[in-house]
PyMOL commands that place a pseudoatom at each C-alpha (Angstrom):
pseudoatom trace, name=CA, resn=MET, resi=1, chain=A, elem=C, hetatm=0, pos=[0.000, 0.000, 0.000]
pseudoatom trace, name=CA, resn=SER, resi=2, chain=A, elem=C, hetatm=0, pos=[1.461, 3.339, -1.052]
pseudoatom trace, name=CA, resn=ARG, resi=3, chain=A, elem=C, hetatm=0, pos=[1.340, 5.969, 1.670]
pseudoatom trace, name=CA, resn=ILE, resi=4, chain=A, elem=C, hetatm=0, pos=[2.279, 8.714, -0.771]
pseudoatom trace, name=CA, resn=GLY, resi=5, chain=A, elem=C, hetatm=0, pos=[-0.243, 7.558, -3.359]
pseudoatom trace, name=CA, resn=GLN, resi=6, chain=A, elem=C, hetatm=0, pos=[-3.162, 7.650, -0.901]
pseudoatom trace, name=CA, resn=LYS, resi=7, chain=A, elem=C, hetatm=0, pos=[-2.851, 11.415, -0.427]
pseudoatom trace, name=CA, resn=PRO, resi=8, chain=A, elem=C, hetatm=0, pos=[-4.506, 13.624, -3.039]
pseudoatom trace, name=CA, resn=VAL, resi=9, chain=A, elem=C, hetatm=0, pos=[-2.678, 16.526, -4.686]
pseudoatom trace, name=CA, resn=ALA, resi=10, chain=A, elem=C, hetatm=0, pos=[-4.337, 19.851, -3.843]
pseudoatom trace, name=CA, resn=VAL, resi=11, chain=A, elem=C, hetatm=0, pos=[-4.649, 22.304, -6.746]
pseudoatom trace, name=CA, resn=PRO, resi=12, chain=A, elem=C, hetatm=0, pos=[-4.156, 25.890, -5.463]
pseudoatom trace, name=CA, resn=ASP, resi=13, chain=A, elem=C, hetatm=0, pos=[-6.144, 28.862, -6.743]
pseudoatom trace, name=CA, resn=GLY, resi=14, chain=A, elem=C, hetatm=0, pos=[-4.738, 30.369, -9.935]
pseudoatom trace, name=CA, resn=THR, resi=15, chain=A, elem=C, hetatm=0, pos=[-3.552, 26.992, -11.214]
pseudoatom trace, name=CA, resn=ASP, resi=16, chain=A, elem=C, hetatm=0, pos=[-5.355, 25.297, -14.091]
pseudoatom trace, name=CA, resn=VAL, resi=17, chain=A, elem=C, hetatm=0, pos=[-5.063, 21.493, -14.377]
pseudoatom trace, name=CA, resn=GLN, resi=18, chain=A, elem=C, hetatm=0, pos=[-6.320, 19.483, -17.348]
pseudoatom trace, name=CA, resn=ILE, resi=19, chain=A, elem=C, hetatm=0, pos=[-6.338, 15.683, -17.545]
pseudoatom trace, name=CA, resn=VAL, resi=20, chain=A, elem=C, hetatm=0, pos=[-6.676, 13.978, -20.950]
pseudoatom trace, name=CA, resn=ASP, resi=21, chain=A, elem=C, hetatm=0, pos=[-6.222, 10.172, -20.844]
pseudoatom trace, name=CA, resn=GLN, resi=22, chain=A, elem=C, hetatm=0, pos=[-2.783, 9.747, -19.209]
pseudoatom trace, name=CA, resn=LEU, resi=23, chain=A, elem=C, hetatm=0, pos=[-1.575, 13.314, -19.935]
pseudoatom trace, name=CA, resn=VAL, resi=24, chain=A, elem=C, hetatm=0, pos=[-1.667, 15.828, -17.081]
pseudoatom trace, name=CA, resn=ARG, resi=25, chain=A, elem=C, hetatm=0, pos=[-1.225, 19.534, -17.953]
pseudoatom trace, name=CA, resn=ALA, resi=26, chain=A, elem=C, hetatm=0, pos=[-0.757, 22.215, -15.311]
pseudoatom trace, name=CA, resn=LYS, resi=27, chain=A, elem=C, hetatm=0, pos=[-0.678, 25.948, -15.993]
pseudoatom trace, name=CA, resn=GLY, resi=28, chain=A, elem=C, hetatm=0, pos=[0.251, 28.489, -13.345]
pseudoatom trace, name=CA, resn=LYS, resi=29, chain=A, elem=C, hetatm=0, pos=[2.012, 31.780, -12.792]
pseudoatom trace, name=CA, resn=LEU, resi=30, chain=A, elem=C, hetatm=0, pos=[5.469, 30.252, -13.480]
pseudoatom trace, name=CA, resn=GLY, resi=31, chain=A, elem=C, hetatm=0, pos=[4.544, 28.602, -16.774]
pseudoatom trace, name=CA, resn=GLU, resi=32, chain=A, elem=C, hetatm=0, pos=[3.012, 25.452, -18.171]
pseudoatom trace, name=CA, resn=LEU, resi=33, chain=A, elem=C, hetatm=0, pos=[4.177, 21.856, -17.663]
pseudoatom trace, name=CA, resn=SER, resi=34, chain=A, elem=C, hetatm=0, pos=[2.791, 18.530, -18.791]
pseudoatom trace, name=CA, resn=VAL, resi=35, chain=A, elem=C, hetatm=0, pos=[3.612, 14.917, -18.036]
pseudoatom trace, name=CA, resn=SER, resi=36, chain=A, elem=C, hetatm=0, pos=[2.443, 11.608, -19.436]
pseudoatom trace, name=CA, resn=LEU, resi=37, chain=A, elem=C, hetatm=0, pos=[1.832, 8.998, -16.740]
pseudoatom trace, name=CA, resn=PRO, resi=38, chain=A, elem=C, hetatm=0, pos=[2.085, 5.194, -17.132]
pseudoatom trace, name=CA, resn=ARG, resi=39, chain=A, elem=C, hetatm=0, pos=[-1.000, 3.113, -18.055]
pseudoatom trace, name=CA, resn=GLU, resi=40, chain=A, elem=C, hetatm=0, pos=[-0.909, 1.301, -14.693]
pseudoatom trace, name=CA, resn=VAL, resi=41, chain=A, elem=C, hetatm=0, pos=[-2.524, 4.271, -12.874]
pseudoatom trace, name=CA, resn=THR, resi=42, chain=A, elem=C, hetatm=0, pos=[-5.722, 6.283, -13.277]
pseudoatom trace, name=CA, resn=ILE, resi=43, chain=A, elem=C, hetatm=0, pos=[-5.891, 10.030, -12.681]
pseudoatom trace, name=CA, resn=SER, resi=44, chain=A, elem=C, hetatm=0, pos=[-9.000, 11.994, -11.740]
pseudoatom trace, name=CA, resn=LEU, resi=45, chain=A, elem=C, hetatm=0, pos=[-9.732, 15.604, -10.752]
pseudoatom trace, name=CA, resn=GLU, resi=46, chain=A, elem=C, hetatm=0, pos=[-12.439, 16.113, -8.118]
pseudoatom trace, name=CA, resn=ASP, resi=47, chain=A, elem=C, hetatm=0, pos=[-13.077, 19.334, -6.144]
pseudoatom trace, name=CA, resn=ASN, resi=48, chain=A, elem=C, hetatm=0, pos=[-9.589, 20.808, -6.788]
pseudoatom trace, name=CA, resn=LEU, resi=49, chain=A, elem=C, hetatm=0, pos=[-7.968, 17.527, -5.706]
pseudoatom trace, name=CA, resn=ILE, resi=50, chain=A, elem=C, hetatm=0, pos=[-6.063, 15.238, -8.066]
pseudoatom trace, name=CA, resn=TRP, resi=51, chain=A, elem=C, hetatm=0, pos=[-6.420, 11.561, -7.163]
pseudoatom trace, name=CA, resn=VAL, resi=52, chain=A, elem=C, hetatm=0, pos=[-3.983, 8.925, -8.466]
pseudoatom trace, name=CA, resn=LYS, resi=53, chain=A, elem=C, hetatm=0, pos=[-5.056, 5.305, -8.106]
pseudoatom trace, name=CA, resn=PRO, resi=54, chain=A, elem=C, hetatm=0, pos=[-3.651, 1.993, -9.416]
pseudoatom trace, name=CA, resn=ARG, resi=55, chain=A, elem=C, hetatm=0, pos=[-5.695, 0.178, -12.114]
pseudoatom trace, name=CA, resn=GLU, resi=56, chain=A, elem=C, hetatm=0, pos=[-4.953, -3.291, -10.696]
pseudoatom trace, name=CA, resn=GLN, resi=57, chain=A, elem=C, hetatm=0, pos=[-3.008, -4.750, -7.769]
pseudoatom trace, name=CA, resn=SER, resi=58, chain=A, elem=C, hetatm=0, pos=[0.075, -5.828, -9.755]
pseudoatom trace, name=CA, resn=LYS, resi=59, chain=A, elem=C, hetatm=0, pos=[3.545, -5.134, -8.433]
pseudoatom trace, name=CA, resn=ARG, resi=60, chain=A, elem=C, hetatm=0, pos=[4.306, -2.580, -11.182]
pseudoatom trace, name=CA, resn=ALA, resi=61, chain=A, elem=C, hetatm=0, pos=[0.965, -0.775, -10.734]
pseudoatom trace, name=CA, resn=LEU, resi=62, chain=A, elem=C, hetatm=0, pos=[1.576, -0.385, -7.011]
pseudoatom trace, name=CA, resn=ALA, resi=63, chain=A, elem=C, hetatm=0, pos=[5.128, 0.858, -7.674]
pseudoatom trace, name=CA, resn=MET, resi=64, chain=A, elem=C, hetatm=0, pos=[3.883, 3.413, -10.231]
pseudoatom trace, name=CA, resn=TRP, resi=65, chain=A, elem=C, hetatm=0, pos=[1.109, 4.595, -7.900]
pseudoatom trace, name=CA, resn=GLY, resi=66, chain=A, elem=C, hetatm=0, pos=[3.315, 6.528, -5.465]
pseudoatom trace, name=CA, resn=THR, resi=67, chain=A, elem=C, hetatm=0, pos=[5.754, 7.561, -8.198]
pseudoatom trace, name=CA, resn=SER, resi=68, chain=A, elem=C, hetatm=0, pos=[2.976, 9.030, -10.343]
pseudoatom trace, name=CA, resn=GLN, resi=69, chain=A, elem=C, hetatm=0, pos=[1.467, 10.876, -7.386]
pseudoatom trace, name=CA, resn=ALA, resi=70, chain=A, elem=C, hetatm=0, pos=[4.855, 12.425, -6.564]
pseudoatom trace, name=CA, resn=ILE, resi=71, chain=A, elem=C, hetatm=0, pos=[5.350, 13.458, -10.216]
pseudoatom trace, name=CA, resn=VAL, resi=72, chain=A, elem=C, hetatm=0, pos=[1.917, 15.130, -10.327]
pseudoatom trace, name=CA, resn=SER, resi=73, chain=A, elem=C, hetatm=0, pos=[2.584, 16.842, -6.989]
pseudoatom trace, name=CA, resn=ASN, resi=74, chain=A, elem=C, hetatm=0, pos=[5.911, 18.196, -8.294]
pseudoatom trace, name=CA, resn=LEU, resi=75, chain=A, elem=C, hetatm=0, pos=[4.150, 19.365, -11.475]
pseudoatom trace, name=CA, resn=VAL, resi=76, chain=A, elem=C, hetatm=0, pos=[1.565, 21.393, -9.538]
pseudoatom trace, name=CA, resn=THR, resi=77, chain=A, elem=C, hetatm=0, pos=[4.130, 22.762, -7.070]
pseudoatom trace, name=CA, resn=GLY, resi=78, chain=A, elem=C, hetatm=0, pos=[6.458, 23.722, -9.926]
pseudoatom trace, name=CA, resn=VAL, resi=79, chain=A, elem=C, hetatm=0, pos=[3.965, 25.893, -11.801]
pseudoatom trace, name=CA, resn=THR, resi=80, chain=A, elem=C, hetatm=0, pos=[2.807, 27.638, -8.594]
pseudoatom trace, name=CA, resn=GLU, resi=81, chain=A, elem=C, hetatm=0, pos=[5.959, 28.053, -6.449]
pseudoatom trace, name=CA, resn=GLY, resi=82, chain=A, elem=C, hetatm=0, pos=[8.857, 26.685, -8.497]
pseudoatom trace, name=CA, resn=PHE, resi=83, chain=A, elem=C, hetatm=0, pos=[11.961, 24.873, -7.324]
pseudoatom trace, name=CA, resn=ALA, resi=84, chain=A, elem=C, hetatm=0, pos=[15.456, 26.137, -6.519]
pseudoatom trace, name=CA, resn=LYS, resi=85, chain=A, elem=C, hetatm=0, pos=[18.867, 24.686, -5.698]
pseudoatom trace, name=CA, resn=THR, resi=86, chain=A, elem=C, hetatm=0, pos=[21.770, 26.733, -4.374]
pseudoatom trace, name=CA, resn=LEU, resi=87, chain=A, elem=C, hetatm=0, pos=[25.384, 25.864, -5.147]
pseudoatom trace, name=CA, resn=GLU, resi=88, chain=A, elem=C, hetatm=0, pos=[28.393, 27.244, -3.273]
pseudoatom trace, name=CA, resn=ILE, resi=89, chain=A, elem=C, hetatm=0, pos=[31.865, 27.558, -4.763]
pseudoatom trace, name=CA, resn=THR, resi=90, chain=A, elem=C, hetatm=0, pos=[34.876, 27.089, -2.467]
pseudoatom trace, name=CA, resn=GLY, resi=91, chain=A, elem=C, hetatm=0, pos=[38.458, 27.662, -3.563]
pseudoatom trace, name=CA, resn=VAL, resi=92, chain=A, elem=C, hetatm=0, pos=[40.976, 30.425, -4.184]
pseudoatom trace, name=CA, resn=GLY, resi=93, chain=A, elem=C, hetatm=0, pos=[40.268, 32.081, -7.533]
pseudoatom trace, name=CA, resn=TYR, resi=94, chain=A, elem=C, hetatm=0, pos=[37.096, 30.047, -8.134]
pseudoatom trace, name=CA, resn=ARG, resi=95, chain=A, elem=C, hetatm=0, pos=[34.178, 32.237, -9.238]
pseudoatom trace, name=CA, resn=ALA, resi=96, chain=A, elem=C, hetatm=0, pos=[30.996, 32.342, -11.296]
pseudoatom trace, name=CA, resn=ALA, resi=97, chain=A, elem=C, hetatm=0, pos=[29.153, 35.046, -13.245]
pseudoatom trace, name=CA, resn=VAL, resi=98, chain=A, elem=C, hetatm=0, pos=[26.089, 35.135, -15.467]
pseudoatom trace, name=CA, resn=GLN, resi=99, chain=A, elem=C, hetatm=0, pos=[26.650, 36.804, -18.846]
pseudoatom trace, name=CA, resn=GLY, resi=100, chain=A, elem=C, hetatm=0, pos=[23.409, 36.903, -20.837]
pseudoatom trace, name=CA, resn=LYS, resi=101, chain=A, elem=C, hetatm=0, pos=[22.255, 33.305, -21.412]
pseudoatom trace, name=CA, resn=THR, resi=102, chain=A, elem=C, hetatm=0, pos=[25.627, 31.836, -20.343]
pseudoatom trace, name=CA, resn=LEU, resi=103, chain=A, elem=C, hetatm=0, pos=[27.067, 30.945, -16.954]
pseudoatom trace, name=CA, resn=ASN, resi=104, chain=A, elem=C, hetatm=0, pos=[30.802, 31.674, -16.893]
pseudoatom trace, name=CA, resn=LEU, resi=105, chain=A, elem=C, hetatm=0, pos=[32.761, 29.528, -14.414]
pseudoatom trace, name=CA, resn=GLN, resi=106, chain=A, elem=C, hetatm=0, pos=[36.408, 29.937, -13.406]
pseudoatom trace, name=CA, resn=LEU, resi=107, chain=A, elem=C, hetatm=0, pos=[37.324, 26.776, -11.531]
pseudoatom trace, name=CA, resn=GLY, resi=108, chain=A, elem=C, hetatm=0, pos=[41.106, 26.573, -11.569]
pseudoatom trace, name=CA, resn=TYR, resi=109, chain=A, elem=C, hetatm=0, pos=[41.402, 25.079, -15.031]
pseudoatom trace, name=CA, resn=SER, resi=110, chain=A, elem=C, hetatm=0, pos=[43.526, 26.663, -17.775]
pseudoatom trace, name=CA, resn=HIS, resi=111, chain=A, elem=C, hetatm=0, pos=[40.306, 27.848, -19.439]
pseudoatom trace, name=CA, resn=ASP, resi=112, chain=A, elem=C, hetatm=0, pos=[36.949, 29.314, -18.403]
pseudoatom trace, name=CA, resn=ILE, resi=113, chain=A, elem=C, hetatm=0, pos=[33.873, 27.100, -18.631]
pseudoatom trace, name=CA, resn=ASN, resi=114, chain=A, elem=C, hetatm=0, pos=[30.903, 28.643, -20.457]
pseudoatom trace, name=CA, resn=PHE, resi=115, chain=A, elem=C, hetatm=0, pos=[27.715, 26.766, -19.554]
pseudoatom trace, name=CA, resn=PRO, resi=116, chain=A, elem=C, hetatm=0, pos=[24.689, 27.656, -21.732]
pseudoatom trace, name=CA, resn=ILE, resi=117, chain=A, elem=C, hetatm=0, pos=[21.599, 28.192, -19.575]
pseudoatom trace, name=CA, resn=PRO, resi=118, chain=A, elem=C, hetatm=0, pos=[18.792, 25.851, -20.776]
pseudoatom trace, name=CA, resn=GLU, resi=119, chain=A, elem=C, hetatm=0, pos=[15.309, 27.083, -21.654]
pseudoatom trace, name=CA, resn=GLY, resi=120, chain=A, elem=C, hetatm=0, pos=[12.981, 27.249, -18.629]
pseudoatom trace, name=CA, resn=ILE, resi=121, chain=A, elem=C, hetatm=0, pos=[15.849, 27.513, -16.126]
pseudoatom trace, name=CA, resn=GLU, resi=122, chain=A, elem=C, hetatm=0, pos=[16.946, 30.719, -14.417]
pseudoatom trace, name=CA, resn=ILE, resi=123, chain=A, elem=C, hetatm=0, pos=[20.424, 31.075, -12.931]
pseudoatom trace, name=CA, resn=LYS, resi=124, chain=A, elem=C, hetatm=0, pos=[21.433, 33.925, -10.605]
pseudoatom trace, name=CA, resn=CYS, resi=125, chain=A, elem=C, hetatm=0, pos=[24.768, 34.731, -8.978]
pseudoatom trace, name=CA, resn=GLU, resi=126, chain=A, elem=C, hetatm=0, pos=[24.271, 36.989, -5.920]
pseudoatom trace, name=CA, resn=ASN, resi=127, chain=A, elem=C, hetatm=0, pos=[28.023, 37.036, -5.430]
pseudoatom trace, name=CA, resn=GLN, resi=128, chain=A, elem=C, hetatm=0, pos=[30.956, 35.303, -7.133]
pseudoatom trace, name=CA, resn=THR, resi=129, chain=A, elem=C, hetatm=0, pos=[30.739, 32.176, -4.979]
pseudoatom trace, name=CA, resn=THR, resi=130, chain=A, elem=C, hetatm=0, pos=[26.992, 31.454, -4.968]
pseudoatom trace, name=CA, resn=ILE, resi=131, chain=A, elem=C, hetatm=0, pos=[24.886, 30.101, -7.830]
pseudoatom trace, name=CA, resn=GLU, resi=132, chain=A, elem=C, hetatm=0, pos=[21.100, 29.769, -7.553]
pseudoatom trace, name=CA, resn=VAL, resi=133, chain=A, elem=C, hetatm=0, pos=[19.397, 27.521, -10.105]
pseudoatom trace, name=CA, resn=SER, resi=134, chain=A, elem=C, hetatm=0, pos=[15.599, 27.896, -10.250]
pseudoatom trace, name=CA, resn=GLY, resi=135, chain=A, elem=C, hetatm=0, pos=[12.706, 26.901, -12.478]
pseudoatom trace, name=CA, resn=ALA, resi=136, chain=A, elem=C, hetatm=0, pos=[9.315, 25.211, -12.649]
pseudoatom trace, name=CA, resn=ASP, resi=137, chain=A, elem=C, hetatm=0, pos=[10.486, 21.684, -13.554]
pseudoatom trace, name=CA, resn=LYS, resi=138, chain=A, elem=C, hetatm=0, pos=[12.029, 19.919, -10.531]
pseudoatom trace, name=CA, resn=GLN, resi=139, chain=A, elem=C, hetatm=0, pos=[13.857, 17.351, -12.652]
pseudoatom trace, name=CA, resn=ALA, resi=140, chain=A, elem=C, hetatm=0, pos=[15.382, 20.014, -14.932]
pseudoatom trace, name=CA, resn=VAL, resi=141, chain=A, elem=C, hetatm=0, pos=[16.518, 22.170, -11.974]
pseudoatom trace, name=CA, resn=GLY, resi=142, chain=A, elem=C, hetatm=0, pos=[18.196, 19.183, -10.309]
pseudoatom trace, name=CA, resn=GLN, resi=143, chain=A, elem=C, hetatm=0, pos=[19.822, 18.078, -13.577]
pseudoatom trace, name=CA, resn=VAL, resi=144, chain=A, elem=C, hetatm=0, pos=[21.279, 21.527, -14.333]
pseudoatom trace, name=CA, resn=ALA, resi=145, chain=A, elem=C, hetatm=0, pos=[22.562, 21.860, -10.744]
pseudoatom trace, name=CA, resn=ALA, resi=146, chain=A, elem=C, hetatm=0, pos=[24.190, 18.410, -11.013]
pseudoatom trace, name=CA, resn=GLU, resi=147, chain=A, elem=C, hetatm=0, pos=[25.827, 19.302, -14.351]
pseudoatom trace, name=CA, resn=ILE, resi=148, chain=A, elem=C, hetatm=0, pos=[27.272, 22.531, -12.889]
pseudoatom trace, name=CA, resn=ARG, resi=149, chain=A, elem=C, hetatm=0, pos=[28.520, 20.647, -9.795]
pseudoatom trace, name=CA, resn=ALA, resi=150, chain=A, elem=C, hetatm=0, pos=[30.160, 18.010, -12.027]
pseudoatom trace, name=CA, resn=PHE, resi=151, chain=A, elem=C, hetatm=0, pos=[32.564, 20.602, -13.495]
pseudoatom trace, name=CA, resn=ARG, resi=152, chain=A, elem=C, hetatm=0, pos=[34.504, 20.594, -10.186]
pseudoatom trace, name=CA, resn=LYS, resi=153, chain=A, elem=C, hetatm=0, pos=[33.196, 18.265, -7.484]
pseudoatom trace, name=CA, resn=PRO, resi=154, chain=A, elem=C, hetatm=0, pos=[34.333, 19.025, -3.925]
pseudoatom trace, name=CA, resn=GLU, resi=155, chain=A, elem=C, hetatm=0, pos=[37.578, 17.250, -3.131]
pseudoatom trace, name=CA, resn=PRO, resi=156, chain=A, elem=C, hetatm=0, pos=[37.988, 15.578, 0.280]
pseudoatom trace, name=CA, resn=TYR, resi=157, chain=A, elem=C, hetatm=0, pos=[41.261, 17.164, 1.455]
pseudoatom trace, name=CA, resn=LYS, resi=158, chain=A, elem=C, hetatm=0, pos=[40.656, 20.925, 1.309]
pseudoatom trace, name=CA, resn=GLY, resi=159, chain=A, elem=C, hetatm=0, pos=[36.979, 20.891, 0.307]
pseudoatom trace, name=CA, resn=LYS, resi=160, chain=A, elem=C, hetatm=0, pos=[37.608, 22.948, -2.844]
pseudoatom trace, name=CA, resn=GLY, resi=161, chain=A, elem=C, hetatm=0, pos=[34.970, 22.739, -5.578]
pseudoatom trace, name=CA, resn=ILE, resi=162, chain=A, elem=C, hetatm=0, pos=[31.254, 23.239, -6.109]
pseudoatom trace, name=CA, resn=ARG, resi=163, chain=A, elem=C, hetatm=0, pos=[28.852, 21.864, -3.484]
pseudoatom trace, name=CA, resn=TYR, resi=164, chain=A, elem=C, hetatm=0, pos=[25.138, 22.112, -2.766]
pseudoatom trace, name=CA, resn=ARG, resi=165, chain=A, elem=C, hetatm=0, pos=[24.213, 24.461, 0.071]
pseudoatom trace, name=CA, resn=GLY, resi=166, chain=A, elem=C, hetatm=0, pos=[24.145, 22.411, 3.272]
pseudoatom trace, name=CA, resn=GLU, resi=167, chain=A, elem=C, hetatm=0, pos=[26.020, 19.443, 1.748]
pseudoatom trace, name=CA, resn=GLN, resi=168, chain=A, elem=C, hetatm=0, pos=[28.478, 17.808, 4.133]
pseudoatom trace, name=CA, resn=ILE, resi=169, chain=A, elem=C, hetatm=0, pos=[31.819, 16.858, 2.573]
pseudoatom trace, name=CA, resn=LEU, resi=170, chain=A, elem=C, hetatm=0, pos=[33.635, 13.965, 4.221]
pseudoatom trace, name=CA, resn=ARG, resi=171, chain=A, elem=C, hetatm=0, pos=[37.079, 15.403, 4.889]
pseudoatom trace, name=CA, resn=LYS, resi=172, chain=A, elem=C, hetatm=0, pos=[40.209, 13.265, 4.901]
pseudoatom trace, name=CA, resn=GLU, resi=173, chain=A, elem=C, hetatm=0, pos=[43.361, 13.828, 6.866]
pseudoatom trace, name=CA, resn=GLY, resi=174, chain=A, elem=C, hetatm=0, pos=[46.405, 14.883, 4.841]
pseudoatom trace, name=CA, resn=LYS, resi=175, chain=A, elem=C, hetatm=0, pos=[49.812, 13.227, 4.632]
pseudoatom trace, name=CA, resn=LYS, resi=176, chain=A, elem=C, hetatm=0, pos=[51.669, 12.655, 7.893]
pseudoatom trace, name=CA, resn=LYS, resi=177, chain=A, elem=C, hetatm=0, pos=[55.425, 12.887, 8.343]
for i in range(1, 177): cmd.bond("trace and resi %d" % i, "trace and resi %d" % (i + 1))
show_as sticks, trace
zoom trace
C-alpha cells in the first residue's frame, strides 16, 4: 500500500489542471508543464484535488502509484511556487558570473567554462561564490545543478569545488610525516 499515493494533490487557486487520458497539464504563474503517466494508474480531478489510483493490484501498478502521485505533486508545485537549488563555490580564484544566457565559471582550469543556460531555467549569482538555479520543472533544476557541480566536485582534502548548500563533505586527513 502506497502511503504517498493515498494522499490527493491539492490544486491551489490560480492553477489550471487538465487531464486527458494519461496526460496531465498544469498551468500556473510560473509557466506550463505537462507529463504523461504510465498506463498502470488512473488520474481523476475532483473538487480541486487530483487523485492517483492503481488500475490493478500488480507489483508494477503499485510501484507506479506513489511515483505518479509524486510526479503530479511536483508538477503542480512547480507551476505555482517553483523549485530552486543553491550551489556554493569554495576555492581560491574560483568564481561564477552570469553573462546573458551563459554561466561563466572559473574553476582553476587553464580555461573558463561557459555553460549555456537551458530554456525554462533561471540562474542567478548573488556574489561570485553562490549560484542559484531555479525553475518550474524539478527534474530540470536538479539536472542543471548536477551538471554545474560536475565541473569541479568538492575534493575531500581541502573541500575545494562546487557543493550544494548544506552538503556535508567527508574530509580526509592529509599526509603525515
